[in-house]
PDB file with SEQRES, HELIX, SHEET and CRYST1 records, atoms N, CA, C and O in Angstrom:
SEQRES   1 A   86  MET LYS TYR VAL ARG LEU THR LEU ARG HIS PRO ARG GLU          
SEQRES   2 A   86  MET ARG ASN PRO MET ARG SER PHE ILE MET GLU HIS ASP          
SEQRES   3 A   86  ALA MET GLU ARG ALA GLU LEU LEU ASN TRP ASN LEU SER          
SEQRES   4 A   86  HIS GLU ASP ARG ASP TYR VAL LEU PHE ARG ILE VAL GLY          
SEQRES   5 A   86  GLU MET GLU PRO TYR ALA GLU ALA VAL ASP ALA ALA PRO          
SEQRES   6 A   86  LEU ILE HIS ASP TYR GLU LEU THR PRO LEU ASP ASP ALA          
SEQRES   7 A   86  SER PHE TYR ALA TYR ILE GLU HIS                              
HELIX    1 AA1 ARG A   12  MET A   14  5                                   3    
HELIX    2 AA2 PRO A   17  GLU A   24  1                                   8    
HELIX    3 AA3 MET A   54  ALA A   63  1                                  10    
SHEET    1 AA1 4 MET A  28  ASN A  37  0                                        
SHEET    2 AA1 4 TYR A  45  GLY A  52 -1                                        
SHEET    3 AA1 4 SER A  79  GLU A  85 -1                                        
SHEET    4 AA1 4 ASP A  69  PRO A  74 -1                                        
CRYST1    1.000    1.000    1.000  90.00  90.00  90.00 P 1           1          
ATOM      1  N   MET A   1     -25.360  14.556  -2.842  1.00  0.00           N  
ATOM      2  CA  MET A   1     -23.954  14.337  -2.900  1.00  0.00           C  
ATOM      3  C   MET A   1     -23.631  13.523  -4.140  1.00  0.00           C  
ATOM      4  O   MET A   1     -24.359  12.594  -4.489  1.00  0.00           O  
ATOM      5  N   LYS A   2     -22.540  13.872  -4.805  1.00  0.00           N  
ATOM      6  CA  LYS A   2     -22.134  13.164  -6.013  1.00  0.00           C  
ATOM      7  C   LYS A   2     -20.986  12.218  -5.702  1.00  0.00           C  
ATOM      8  O   LYS A   2     -20.153  12.494  -4.839  1.00  0.00           O  
ATOM      9  N   TYR A   3     -20.954  11.116  -6.405  1.00  0.00           N  
ATOM     10  CA  TYR A   3     -19.919  10.112  -6.217  1.00  0.00           C  
ATOM     11  C   TYR A   3     -19.331   9.744  -7.564  1.00  0.00           C  
ATOM     12  O   TYR A   3     -19.975   9.884  -8.603  1.00  0.00           O  
ATOM     13  N   VAL A   4     -18.113   9.278  -7.528  1.00  0.00           N  
ATOM     14  CA  VAL A   4     -17.488   8.755  -8.728  1.00  0.00           C  
ATOM     15  C   VAL A   4     -16.697   7.511  -8.338  1.00  0.00           C  
ATOM     16  O   VAL A   4     -16.064   7.470  -7.283  1.00  0.00           O  
ATOM     17  N   ARG A   5     -16.740   6.515  -9.186  1.00  0.00           N  
ATOM     18  CA  ARG A   5     -15.914   5.323  -9.017  1.00  0.00           C  
ATOM     19  C   ARG A   5     -14.947   5.296 -10.187  1.00  0.00           C  
ATOM     20  O   ARG A   5     -15.341   5.477 -11.340  1.00  0.00           O  
ATOM     21  N   LEU A   6     -13.704   5.073  -9.885  1.00  0.00           N  
ATOM     22  CA  LEU A   6     -12.674   5.084 -10.909  1.00  0.00           C  
ATOM     23  C   LEU A   6     -11.782   3.874 -10.729  1.00  0.00           C  
ATOM     24  O   LEU A   6     -11.326   3.589  -9.622  1.00  0.00           O  
ATOM     25  N   THR A   7     -11.536   3.169 -11.803  1.00  0.00           N  
ATOM     26  CA  THR A   7     -10.617   2.042 -11.781  1.00  0.00           C  
ATOM     27  C   THR A   7      -9.542   2.288 -12.827  1.00  0.00           C  
ATOM     28  O   THR A   7      -9.836   2.474 -14.007  1.00  0.00           O  
ATOM     29  N   LEU A   8      -8.293   2.287 -12.377  1.00  0.00           N  
ATOM     30  CA  LEU A   8      -7.150   2.430 -13.269  1.00  0.00           C  
ATOM     31  C   LEU A   8      -6.388   1.119 -13.296  1.00  0.00           C  
ATOM     32  O   LEU A   8      -6.131   0.518 -12.252  1.00  0.00           O  
ATOM     33  N   ARG A   9      -6.035   0.686 -14.467  1.00  0.00           N  
ATOM     34  CA  ARG A   9      -5.259  -0.532 -14.599  1.00  0.00           C  
ATOM     35  C   ARG A   9      -3.993  -0.208 -15.393  1.00  0.00           C  
ATOM     36  O   ARG A   9      -4.048   0.098 -16.584  1.00  0.00           O  
ATOM     37  N   HIS A  10      -2.870  -0.283 -14.712  1.00  0.00           N  
ATOM     38  CA  HIS A  10      -1.590  -0.007 -15.348  1.00  0.00           C  
ATOM     39  C   HIS A  10      -0.895  -1.326 -15.690  1.00  0.00           C  
ATOM     40  O   HIS A  10      -1.061  -2.317 -14.979  1.00  0.00           O  
ATOM     41  N   PRO A  11      -0.123  -1.341 -16.765  1.00  0.00           N  
ATOM     42  CA  PRO A  11       0.673  -2.538 -17.038  1.00  0.00           C  
ATOM     43  C   PRO A  11       1.677  -2.767 -15.912  1.00  0.00           C  
ATOM     44  O   PRO A  11       2.086  -1.817 -15.244  1.00  0.00           O  
ATOM     45  N   ARG A  12       2.075  -4.012 -15.699  1.00  0.00           N  
ATOM     46  CA  ARG A  12       2.965  -4.346 -14.582  1.00  0.00           C  
ATOM     47  C   ARG A  12       4.227  -3.494 -14.566  1.00  0.00           C  
ATOM     48  O   ARG A  12       4.665  -3.080 -13.492  1.00  0.00           O  
ATOM     49  N   GLU A  13       4.818  -3.224 -15.705  1.00  0.00           N  
ATOM     50  CA  GLU A  13       6.074  -2.465 -15.759  1.00  0.00           C  
ATOM     51  C   GLU A  13       5.910  -1.002 -15.328  1.00  0.00           C  
ATOM     52  O   GLU A  13       6.903  -0.327 -15.056  1.00  0.00           O  
ATOM     53  N   MET A  14       4.679  -0.510 -15.263  1.00  0.00           N  
ATOM     54  CA  MET A  14       4.423   0.871 -14.818  1.00  0.00           C  
ATOM     55  C   MET A  14       3.977   0.937 -13.357  1.00  0.00           C  
ATOM     56  O   MET A  14       3.882   2.026 -12.791  1.00  0.00           O  
ATOM     57  N   ARG A  15       3.707  -0.197 -12.750  1.00  0.00           N  
ATOM     58  CA  ARG A  15       3.192  -0.226 -11.381  1.00  0.00           C  
ATOM     59  C   ARG A  15       4.299  -0.156 -10.341  1.00  0.00           C  
ATOM     60  O   ARG A  15       5.427  -0.583 -10.584  1.00  0.00           O  
ATOM     61  N   ASN A  16       3.962   0.384  -9.190  1.00  0.00           N  
ATOM     62  CA  ASN A  16       4.818   0.314  -8.025  1.00  0.00           C  
ATOM     63  C   ASN A  16       4.941  -1.165  -7.642  1.00  0.00           C  
ATOM     64  O   ASN A  16       3.942  -1.884  -7.673  1.00  0.00           O  
ATOM     65  N   PRO A  17       6.144  -1.634  -7.282  1.00  0.00           N  
ATOM     66  CA  PRO A  17       6.302  -3.060  -6.937  1.00  0.00           C  
ATOM     67  C   PRO A  17       5.390  -3.523  -5.798  1.00  0.00           C  
ATOM     68  O   PRO A  17       4.945  -4.670  -5.793  1.00  0.00           O  
ATOM     69  N   MET A  18       5.111  -2.646  -4.839  1.00  0.00           N  
ATOM     70  CA  MET A  18       4.214  -3.038  -3.744  1.00  0.00           C  
ATOM     71  C   MET A  18       2.779  -3.180  -4.242  1.00  0.00           C  
ATOM     72  O   MET A  18       2.028  -4.018  -3.742  1.00  0.00           O  
ATOM     73  N   ARG A  19       2.402  -2.380  -5.206  1.00  0.00           N  
ATOM     74  CA  ARG A  19       1.066  -2.506  -5.794  1.00  0.00           C  
ATOM     75  C   ARG A  19       0.938  -3.849  -6.508  1.00  0.00           C  
ATOM     76  O   ARG A  19      -0.076  -4.536  -6.384  1.00  0.00           O  
ATOM     77  N   SER A  20       1.973  -4.210  -7.251  1.00  0.00           N  
ATOM     78  CA  SER A  20       1.968  -5.513  -7.922  1.00  0.00           C  
ATOM     79  C   SER A  20       1.888  -6.643  -6.910  1.00  0.00           C  
ATOM     80  O   SER A  20       1.192  -7.634  -7.131  1.00  0.00           O  
ATOM     81  N   PHE A  21       2.608  -6.494  -5.787  1.00  0.00           N  
ATOM     82  CA  PHE A  21       2.547  -7.512  -4.739  1.00  0.00           C  
ATOM     83  C   PHE A  21       1.117  -7.692  -4.247  1.00  0.00           C  
ATOM     84  O   PHE A  21       0.642  -8.821  -4.125  1.00  0.00           O  
ATOM     85  N   ILE A  22       0.432  -6.602  -3.965  1.00  0.00           N  
ATOM     86  CA  ILE A  22      -0.947  -6.689  -3.457  1.00  0.00           C  
ATOM     87  C   ILE A  22      -1.872  -7.317  -4.492  1.00  0.00           C  
ATOM     88  O   ILE A  22      -2.750  -8.109  -4.148  1.00  0.00           O  
ATOM     89  N   MET A  23      -1.677  -6.968  -5.742  1.00  0.00           N  
ATOM     90  CA  MET A  23      -2.544  -7.498  -6.792  1.00  0.00           C  
ATOM     91  C   MET A  23      -2.312  -8.990  -7.054  1.00  0.00           C  
ATOM     92  O   MET A  23      -3.234  -9.703  -7.448  1.00  0.00           O  
ATOM     93  N   GLU A  24      -1.085  -9.456  -6.836  1.00  0.00           N  
ATOM     94  CA  GLU A  24      -0.734 -10.804  -7.261  1.00  0.00           C  
ATOM     95  C   GLU A  24      -0.598 -11.829  -6.129  1.00  0.00           C  
ATOM     96  O   GLU A  24      -0.600 -13.032  -6.390  1.00  0.00           O  
ATOM     97  N   HIS A  25      -0.483 -11.378  -4.894  1.00  0.00           N  
ATOM     98  CA  HIS A  25      -0.282 -12.314  -3.776  1.00  0.00           C  
ATOM     99  C   HIS A  25      -1.634 -12.830  -3.286  1.00  0.00           C  
ATOM    100  O   HIS A  25      -2.580 -12.058  -3.125  1.00  0.00           O  
ATOM    101  N   ASP A  26      -1.716 -14.132  -3.052  1.00  0.00           N  
ATOM    102  CA  ASP A  26      -2.974 -14.760  -2.630  1.00  0.00           C  
ATOM    103  C   ASP A  26      -3.470 -14.271  -1.267  1.00  0.00           C  
ATOM    104  O   ASP A  26      -4.672 -14.306  -1.006  1.00  0.00           O  
ATOM    105  N   ALA A  27      -2.571 -13.818  -0.399  1.00  0.00           N  
ATOM    106  CA  ALA A  27      -2.951 -13.385   0.947  1.00  0.00           C  
ATOM    107  C   ALA A  27      -3.458 -11.935   0.983  1.00  0.00           C  
ATOM    108  O   ALA A  27      -3.920 -11.462   2.021  1.00  0.00           O  
ATOM    109  N   MET A  28      -3.369 -11.242  -0.144  1.00  0.00           N  
ATOM    110  CA  MET A  28      -3.789  -9.843  -0.206  1.00  0.00           C  
ATOM    111  C   MET A  28      -5.102  -9.715  -0.981  1.00  0.00           C  
ATOM    112  O   MET A  28      -5.286 -10.351  -2.018  1.00  0.00           O  
ATOM    113  N   GLU A  29      -6.002  -8.892  -0.469  1.00  0.00           N  
ATOM    114  CA  GLU A  29      -7.275  -8.675  -1.162  1.00  0.00           C  
ATOM    115  C   GLU A  29      -7.317  -7.313  -1.849  1.00  0.00           C  
ATOM    116  O   GLU A  29      -7.641  -7.219  -3.033  1.00  0.00           O  
ATOM    117  N   ARG A  30      -6.982  -6.238  -1.086  1.00  0.00           N  
ATOM    118  CA  ARG A  30      -6.999  -4.906  -1.700  1.00  0.00           C  
ATOM    119  C   ARG A  30      -6.295  -3.905  -0.792  1.00  0.00           C  
ATOM    120  O   ARG A  30      -6.063  -4.156   0.390  1.00  0.00           O  
ATOM    121  N   ALA A  31      -5.964  -2.763  -1.389  1.00  0.00           N  
ATOM    122  CA  ALA A  31      -5.377  -1.642  -0.640  1.00  0.00           C  
ATOM    123  C   ALA A  31      -6.158  -0.392  -0.983  1.00  0.00           C  
ATOM    124  O   ALA A  31      -6.496  -0.146  -2.141  1.00  0.00           O  
ATOM    125  N   GLU A  32      -6.438   0.391   0.038  1.00  0.00           N  
ATOM    126  CA  GLU A  32      -7.149   1.657  -0.153  1.00  0.00           C  
ATOM    127  C   GLU A  32      -6.220   2.784   0.286  1.00  0.00           C  
ATOM    128  O   GLU A  32      -5.791   2.821   1.439  1.00  0.00           O  
ATOM    129  N   LEU A  33      -5.909   3.696  -0.619  1.00  0.00           N  
ATOM    130  CA  LEU A  33      -5.074   4.842  -0.289  1.00  0.00           C  
ATOM    131  C   LEU A  33      -5.920   5.841   0.494  1.00  0.00           C  
ATOM    132  O   LEU A  33      -6.922   6.345  -0.015  1.00  0.00           O  
ATOM    133  N   LEU A  34      -5.521   6.124   1.723  1.00  0.00           N  
ATOM    134  CA  LEU A  34      -6.272   7.042   2.578  1.00  0.00           C  
ATOM    135  C   LEU A  34      -5.669   8.440   2.594  1.00  0.00           C  
ATOM    136  O   LEU A  34      -6.396   9.427   2.702  1.00  0.00           O  
ATOM    137  N   ASN A  35      -4.347   8.532   2.489  1.00  0.00           N  
ATOM    138  CA  ASN A  35      -3.686   9.833   2.514  1.00  0.00           C  
ATOM    139  C   ASN A  35      -2.356   9.731   1.798  1.00  0.00           C  
ATOM    140  O   ASN A  35      -1.655   8.725   1.900  1.00  0.00           O  
ATOM    141  N   TRP A  36      -2.014  10.790   1.069  1.00  0.00           N  
ATOM    142  CA  TRP A  36      -0.749  10.854   0.342  1.00  0.00           C  
ATOM    143  C   TRP A  36      -0.191  12.240   0.564  1.00  0.00           C  
ATOM    144  O   TRP A  36      -0.780  13.221   0.110  1.00  0.00           O  
ATOM    145  N   ASN A  37       0.939  12.345   1.255  1.00  0.00           N  
ATOM    146  CA  ASN A  37       1.530  13.624   1.615  1.00  0.00           C  
ATOM    147  C   ASN A  37       2.797  13.840   0.786  1.00  0.00           C  
ATOM    148  O   ASN A  37       3.767  13.092   0.911  1.00  0.00           O  
ATOM    149  N   LEU A  38       2.777  14.858  -0.049  1.00  0.00           N  
ATOM    150  CA  LEU A  38       3.910  15.182  -0.914  1.00  0.00           C  
ATOM    151  C   LEU A  38       4.608  16.464  -0.457  1.00  0.00           C  
ATOM    152  O   LEU A  38       5.285  17.110  -1.257  1.00  0.00           O  
ATOM    153  N   SER A  39       4.457  16.840   0.804  1.00  0.00           N  
ATOM    154  CA  SER A  39       4.949  18.137   1.265  1.00  0.00           C  
ATOM    155  C   SER A  39       6.469  18.198   1.429  1.00  0.00           C  
ATOM    156  O   SER A  39       7.022  19.290   1.557  1.00  0.00           O  
ATOM    157  N   HIS A  40       7.145  17.071   1.429  1.00  0.00           N  
ATOM    158  CA  HIS A  40       8.603  17.056   1.547  1.00  0.00           C  
ATOM    159  C   HIS A  40       9.217  16.776   0.181  1.00  0.00           C  
ATOM    160  O   HIS A  40       8.699  15.959  -0.580  1.00  0.00           O  
ATOM    161  N   GLU A  41      10.297  17.440  -0.122  1.00  0.00           N  
ATOM    162  CA  GLU A  41      10.917  17.296  -1.442  1.00  0.00           C  
ATOM    163  C   GLU A  41      11.478  15.902  -1.703  1.00  0.00           C  
ATOM    164  O   GLU A  41      11.382  15.383  -2.816  1.00  0.00           O  
ATOM    165  N   ASP A  42      12.055  15.308  -0.682  1.00  0.00           N  
ATOM    166  CA  ASP A  42      12.772  14.056  -0.900  1.00  0.00           C  
ATOM    167  C   ASP A  42      12.009  12.794  -0.510  1.00  0.00           C  
ATOM    168  O   ASP A  42      12.516  11.690  -0.710  1.00  0.00           O  
ATOM    169  N   ARG A  43      10.797  12.932   0.045  1.00  0.00           N  
ATOM    170  CA  ARG A  43      10.043  11.752   0.481  1.00  0.00           C  
ATOM    171  C   ARG A  43       8.551  11.933   0.292  1.00  0.00           C  
ATOM    172  O   ARG A  43       8.027  13.047   0.321  1.00  0.00           O  
ATOM    173  N   ASP A  44       7.889  10.823   0.100  1.00  0.00           N  
ATOM    174  CA  ASP A  44       6.426  10.776   0.105  1.00  0.00           C  
ATOM    175  C   ASP A  44       6.010  10.005   1.353  1.00  0.00           C  
ATOM    176  O   ASP A  44       6.701   9.085   1.790  1.00  0.00           O  
ATOM    177  N   TYR A  45       4.883  10.391   1.914  1.00  0.00           N  
ATOM    178  CA  TYR A  45       4.316   9.687   3.061  1.00  0.00           C  
ATOM    179  C   TYR A  45       2.910   9.253   2.666  1.00  0.00           C  
ATOM    180  O   TYR A  45       2.095  10.080   2.258  1.00  0.00           O  
ATOM    181  N   VAL A  46       2.628   7.976   2.783  1.00  0.00           N  
ATOM    182  CA  VAL A  46       1.317   7.465   2.389  1.00  0.00           C  
ATOM    183  C   VAL A  46       0.731   6.599   3.497  1.00  0.00           C  
ATOM    184  O   VAL A  46       1.448   5.942   4.252  1.00  0.00           O  
ATOM    185  N   LEU A  47      -0.584   6.621   3.567  1.00  0.00           N  
ATOM    186  CA  LEU A  47      -1.311   5.797   4.524  1.00  0.00           C  
ATOM    187  C   LEU A  47      -2.318   4.965   3.749  1.00  0.00           C  
ATOM    188  O   LEU A  47      -3.156   5.500   3.024  1.00  0.00           O  
ATOM    189  N   PHE A  48      -2.227   3.647   3.910  1.00  0.00           N  
ATOM    190  CA  PHE A  48      -3.128   2.707   3.258  1.00  0.00           C  
ATOM    191  C   PHE A  48      -3.917   1.935   4.306  1.00  0.00           C  
ATOM    192  O   PHE A  48      -3.444   1.720   5.422  1.00  0.00           O  
ATOM    193  N   ARG A  49      -5.099   1.530   3.942  1.00  0.00           N  
ATOM    194  CA  ARG A  49      -5.819   0.483   4.661  1.00  0.00           C  
ATOM    195  C   ARG A  49      -5.739  -0.732   3.758  1.00  0.00           C  
ATOM    196  O   ARG A  49      -6.179  -0.695   2.609  1.00  0.00           O  
ATOM    197  N   ILE A  50      -5.179  -1.802   4.280  1.00  0.00           N  
ATOM    198  CA  ILE A  50      -4.952  -2.987   3.468  1.00  0.00           C  
ATOM    199  C   ILE A  50      -5.765  -4.139   4.024  1.00  0.00           C  
ATOM    200  O   ILE A  50      -5.742  -4.423   5.221  1.00  0.00           O  
ATOM    201  N   VAL A  51      -6.481  -4.795   3.128  1.00  0.00           N  
ATOM    202  CA  VAL A  51      -7.234  -5.995   3.487  1.00  0.00           C  
ATOM    203  C   VAL A  51      -6.398  -7.174   3.021  1.00  0.00           C  
ATOM    204  O   VAL A  51      -6.167  -7.373   1.828  1.00  0.00           O  
ATOM    205  N   GLY A  52      -5.952  -7.949   4.001  1.00  0.00           N  
ATOM    206  CA  GLY A  52      -5.093  -9.087   3.707  1.00  0.00           C  
ATOM    207  C   GLY A  52      -4.285  -9.437   4.940  1.00  0.00           C  
ATOM    208  O   GLY A  52      -4.507  -8.892   6.021  1.00  0.00           O  
ATOM    209  N   GLU A  53      -3.350 -10.346   4.768  1.00  0.00           N  
ATOM    210  CA  GLU A  53      -2.513 -10.793   5.879  1.00  0.00           C  
ATOM    211  C   GLU A  53      -1.317  -9.859   6.053  1.00  0.00           C  
ATOM    212  O   GLU A  53      -0.638  -9.518   5.084  1.00  0.00           O  
ATOM    213  N   MET A  54      -1.067  -9.453   7.285  1.00  0.00           N  
ATOM    214  CA  MET A  54      -0.029  -8.471   7.560  1.00  0.00           C  
ATOM    215  C   MET A  54       1.388  -9.042   7.398  1.00  0.00           C  
ATOM    216  O   MET A  54       2.273  -8.333   6.919  1.00  0.00           O  
ATOM    217  N   GLU A  55       1.622 -10.282   7.778  1.00  0.00           N  
ATOM    218  CA  GLU A  55       2.976 -10.837   7.744  1.00  0.00           C  
ATOM    219  C   GLU A  55       3.586 -10.886   6.334  1.00  0.00           C  
ATOM    220  O   GLU A  55       4.726 -10.454   6.167  1.00  0.00           O  
ATOM    221  N   PRO A  56       2.881 -11.390   5.317  1.00  0.00           N  
ATOM    222  CA  PRO A  56       3.470 -11.369   3.972  1.00  0.00           C  
ATOM    223  C   PRO A  56       3.734  -9.949   3.476  1.00  0.00           C  
ATOM    224  O   PRO A  56       4.718  -9.701   2.780  1.00  0.00           O  
ATOM    225  N   TYR A  57       2.850  -9.020   3.839  1.00  0.00           N  
ATOM    226  CA  TYR A  57       3.051  -7.630   3.433  1.00  0.00           C  
ATOM    227  C   TYR A  57       4.307  -7.066   4.094  1.00  0.00           C  
ATOM    228  O   TYR A  57       5.096  -6.385   3.440  1.00  0.00           O  
ATOM    229  N   ALA A  58       4.496  -7.341   5.372  1.00  0.00           N  
ATOM    230  CA  ALA A  58       5.681  -6.850   6.092  1.00  0.00           C  
ATOM    231  C   ALA A  58       6.959  -7.384   5.453  1.00  0.00           C  
ATOM    232  O   ALA A  58       7.937  -6.649   5.316  1.00  0.00           O  
ATOM    233  N   GLU A  59       6.958  -8.643   5.065  1.00  0.00           N  
ATOM    234  CA  GLU A  59       8.132  -9.222   4.405  1.00  0.00           C  
ATOM    235  C   GLU A  59       8.416  -8.532   3.077  1.00  0.00           C  
ATOM    236  O   GLU A  59       9.574  -8.283   2.741  1.00  0.00           O  
ATOM    237  N   ALA A  60       7.367  -8.223   2.324  1.00  0.00           N  
ATOM    238  CA  ALA A  60       7.546  -7.544   1.040  1.00  0.00           C  
ATOM    239  C   ALA A  60       8.039  -6.110   1.231  1.00  0.00           C  
ATOM    240  O   ALA A  60       8.885  -5.643   0.468  1.00  0.00           O  
ATOM    241  N   VAL A  61       7.523  -5.414   2.235  1.00  0.00           N  
ATOM    242  CA  VAL A  61       7.962  -4.043   2.508  1.00  0.00           C  
ATOM    243  C   VAL A  61       9.424  -4.036   2.949  1.00  0.00           C  
ATOM    244  O   VAL A  61      10.191  -3.163   2.542  1.00  0.00           O  
ATOM    245  N   ASP A  62       9.809  -4.996   3.772  1.00  0.00           N  
ATOM    246  CA  ASP A  62      11.211  -5.098   4.206  1.00  0.00           C  
ATOM    247  C   ASP A  62      12.158  -5.243   3.016  1.00  0.00           C  
ATOM    248  O   ASP A  62      13.283  -4.744   3.051  1.00  0.00           O  
ATOM    249  N   ALA A  63      11.711  -5.913   1.981  1.00  0.00           N  
ATOM    250  CA  ALA A  63      12.555  -6.171   0.814  1.00  0.00           C  
ATOM    251  C   ALA A  63      12.480  -5.066  -0.241  1.00  0.00           C  
ATOM    252  O   ALA A  63      13.256  -5.082  -1.196  1.00  0.00           O  
ATOM    253  N   ALA A  64      11.572  -4.119  -0.090  1.00  0.00           N  
ATOM    254  CA  ALA A  64      11.392  -3.057  -1.098  1.00  0.00           C  
ATOM    255  C   ALA A  64      12.458  -1.980  -0.918  1.00  0.00           C  
ATOM    256  O   ALA A  64      12.517  -1.351   0.138  1.00  0.00           O  
ATOM    257  N   PRO A  65      13.297  -1.754  -1.921  1.00  0.00           N  
ATOM    258  CA  PRO A  65      14.414  -0.810  -1.770  1.00  0.00           C  
ATOM    259  C   PRO A  65      13.998   0.662  -1.669  1.00  0.00           C  
ATOM    260  O   PRO A  65      14.752   1.460  -1.113  1.00  0.00           O  
ATOM    261  N   LEU A  66      12.851   1.042  -2.175  1.00  0.00           N  
ATOM    262  CA  LEU A  66      12.444   2.447  -2.159  1.00  0.00           C  
ATOM    263  C   LEU A  66      11.821   2.882  -0.835  1.00  0.00           C  
ATOM    264  O   LEU A  66      11.640   4.077  -0.602  1.00  0.00           O  
ATOM    265  N   ILE A  67      11.495   1.935   0.024  1.00  0.00           N  
ATOM    266  CA  ILE A  67      10.821   2.272   1.277  1.00  0.00           C  
ATOM    267  C   ILE A  67      11.855   2.529   2.366  1.00  0.00           C  
ATOM    268  O   ILE A  67      12.657   1.657   2.701  1.00  0.00           O  
ATOM    269  N   HIS A  68      11.821   3.758   2.918  1.00  0.00           N  
ATOM    270  CA  HIS A  68      12.757   4.152   3.975  1.00  0.00           C  
ATOM    271  C   HIS A  68      12.303   3.654   5.342  1.00  0.00           C  
ATOM    272  O   HIS A  68      13.115   3.189   6.142  1.00  0.00           O  
ATOM    273  N   ASP A  69      11.012   3.752   5.603  1.00  0.00           N  
ATOM    274  CA  ASP A  69      10.478   3.372   6.899  1.00  0.00           C  
ATOM    275  C   ASP A  69       9.000   3.038   6.737  1.00  0.00           C  
ATOM    276  O   ASP A  69       8.364   3.467   5.775  1.00  0.00           O  
ATOM    277  N   TYR A  70       8.461   2.280   7.670  1.00  0.00           N  
ATOM    278  CA  TYR A  70       7.040   1.939   7.621  1.00  0.00           C  
ATOM    279  C   TYR A  70       6.570   1.529   9.003  1.00  0.00           C  
ATOM    280  O   TYR A  70       7.364   1.204   9.885  1.00  0.00           O  
ATOM    281  N   GLU A  71       5.260   1.553   9.164  1.00  0.00           N  
ATOM    282  CA  GLU A  71       4.632   1.039  10.377  1.00  0.00           C  
ATOM    283  C   GLU A  71       3.323   0.378   9.980  1.00  0.00           C  
ATOM    284  O   GLU A  71       2.546   0.935   9.205  1.00  0.00           O  
ATOM    285  N   LEU A  72       3.084  -0.808  10.513  1.00  0.00           N  
ATOM    286  CA  LEU A  72       1.857  -1.546  10.244  1.00  0.00           C  
ATOM    287  C   LEU A  72       1.070  -1.654  11.534  1.00  0.00           C  
ATOM    288  O   LEU A  72       1.619  -1.997  12.581  1.00  0.00           O  
ATOM    289  N   THR A  73      -0.225  -1.357  11.454  1.00  0.00           N  
ATOM    290  CA  THR A  73      -1.086  -1.394  12.632  1.00  0.00           C  
ATOM    291  C   THR A  73      -2.309  -2.250  12.331  1.00  0.00           C  
ATOM    292  O   THR A  73      -3.090  -1.906  11.444  1.00  0.00           O  
ATOM    293  N   PRO A  74      -2.493  -3.353  13.044  1.00  0.00           N  
ATOM    294  CA  PRO A  74      -3.661  -4.202  12.782  1.00  0.00           C  
ATOM    295  C   PRO A  74      -4.960  -3.493  13.138  1.00  0.00           C  
ATOM    296  O   PRO A  74      -5.042  -2.768  14.130  1.00  0.00           O  
ATOM    297  N   LEU A  75      -5.974  -3.718  12.306  1.00  0.00           N  
ATOM    298  CA  LEU A  75      -7.326  -3.212  12.576  1.00  0.00           C  
ATOM    299  C   LEU A  75      -8.211  -4.329  13.098  1.00  0.00           C  
ATOM    300  O   LEU A  75      -8.941  -4.152  14.072  1.00  0.00           O  
ATOM    301  N   ASP A  76      -8.142  -5.469  12.450  1.00  0.00           N  
ATOM    302  CA  ASP A  76      -8.889  -6.658  12.846  1.00  0.00           C  
ATOM    303  C   ASP A  76      -8.156  -7.863  12.260  1.00  0.00           C  
ATOM    304  O   ASP A  76      -7.004  -7.740  11.844  1.00  0.00           O  
ATOM    305  N   ASP A  77      -8.799  -9.009  12.224  1.00  0.00           N  
ATOM    306  CA  ASP A  77      -8.134 -10.215  11.712  1.00  0.00           C  
ATOM    307  C   ASP A  77      -7.864 -10.170  10.214  1.00  0.00           C  
ATOM    308  O   ASP A  77      -7.050 -10.942   9.707  1.00  0.00           O  
ATOM    309  N   ALA A  78      -8.535  -9.277   9.507  1.00  0.00           N  
ATOM    310  CA  ALA A  78      -8.437  -9.287   8.052  1.00  0.00           C  
ATOM    311  C   ALA A  78      -7.860  -8.017   7.443  1.00  0.00           C  
ATOM    312  O   ALA A  78      -7.710  -7.949   6.223  1.00  0.00           O  
ATOM    313  N   SER A  79      -7.528  -6.995   8.257  1.00  0.00           N  
ATOM    314  CA  SER A  79      -7.031  -5.755   7.664  1.00  0.00           C  
ATOM    315  C   SER A  79      -6.093  -5.015   8.611  1.00  0.00           C  
ATOM    316  O   SER A  79      -6.049  -5.292   9.810  1.00  0.00           O  
ATOM    317  N   PHE A  80      -5.350  -4.075   8.052  1.00  0.00           N  
ATOM    318  CA  PHE A  80      -4.391  -3.299   8.822  1.00  0.00           C  
ATOM    319  C   PHE A  80      -4.106  -1.988   8.108  1.00  0.00           C  
ATOM    320  O   PHE A  80      -4.360  -1.843   6.912  1.00  0.00           O  
ATOM    321  N   TYR A  81      -3.569  -1.030   8.869  1.00  0.00           N  
ATOM    322  CA  TYR A  81      -3.087   0.221   8.298  1.00  0.00           C  
ATOM    323  C   TYR A  81      -1.608   0.044   7.966  1.00  0.00           C  
ATOM    324  O   TYR A  81      -0.877  -0.623   8.697  1.00  0.00           O  
ATOM    325  N   ALA A  82      -1.179   0.639   6.873  1.00  0.00           N  
ATOM    326  CA  ALA A  82       0.238   0.668   6.507  1.00  0.00           C  
ATOM    327  C   ALA A  82       0.630   2.119   6.278  1.00  0.00           C  
ATOM    328  O   ALA A  82       0.159   2.760   5.338  1.00  0.00           O  
ATOM    329  N   TYR A  83       1.501   2.632   7.149  1.00  0.00           N  
ATOM    330  CA  TYR A  83       2.047   3.976   7.008  1.00  0.00           C  
ATOM    331  C   TYR A  83       3.418   3.803   6.385  1.00  0.00           C  
ATOM    332  O   TYR A  83       4.299   3.182   6.980  1.00  0.00           O  
ATOM    333  N   ILE A  84       3.606   4.347   5.190  1.00  0.00           N  
ATOM    334  CA  ILE A  84       4.827   4.107   4.408  1.00  0.00           C  
ATOM    335  C   ILE A  84       5.524   5.435   4.137  1.00  0.00           C  
ATOM    336  O   ILE A  84       4.896   6.432   3.783  1.00  0.00           O  
ATOM    337  N   GLU A  85       6.832   5.415   4.312  1.00  0.00           N  
ATOM    338  CA  GLU A  85       7.677   6.566   3.980  1.00  0.00           C  
ATOM    339  C   GLU A  85       8.625   6.109   2.868  1.00  0.00           C  
ATOM    340  O   GLU A  85       9.455   5.221   3.063  1.00  0.00           O  
ATOM    341  N   HIS A  86       8.479   6.739   1.700  1.00  0.00           N  
ATOM    342  CA  HIS A  86       9.384   6.353   0.586  1.00  0.00           C  
ATOM    343  C   HIS A  86       9.789   7.577  -0.216  1.00  0.00           C  
ATOM    344  O   HIS A  86      10.541   7.460  -1.184  1.00  0.00           O  
TER     345      HIS A  86                                                      
END                                                                             
């Protein structure tokens, strides 16, 4: 089996605001994109596994204007799933 590791670093002005939040907030460690659904014309649906504290993330998502809806599901004390509709 073949594997590849890829790291992309975008300047802050090109990043999604939630990505910048995860990169810059002390309570966040990382986000892993698990699924990205582009099947609808007017919305994207994404599923992340996020390592970090859920409460600061929820506050940031509530304030993000591009996010229509979301659901956060705890996995353990240090991580959670974030289902985002934007």
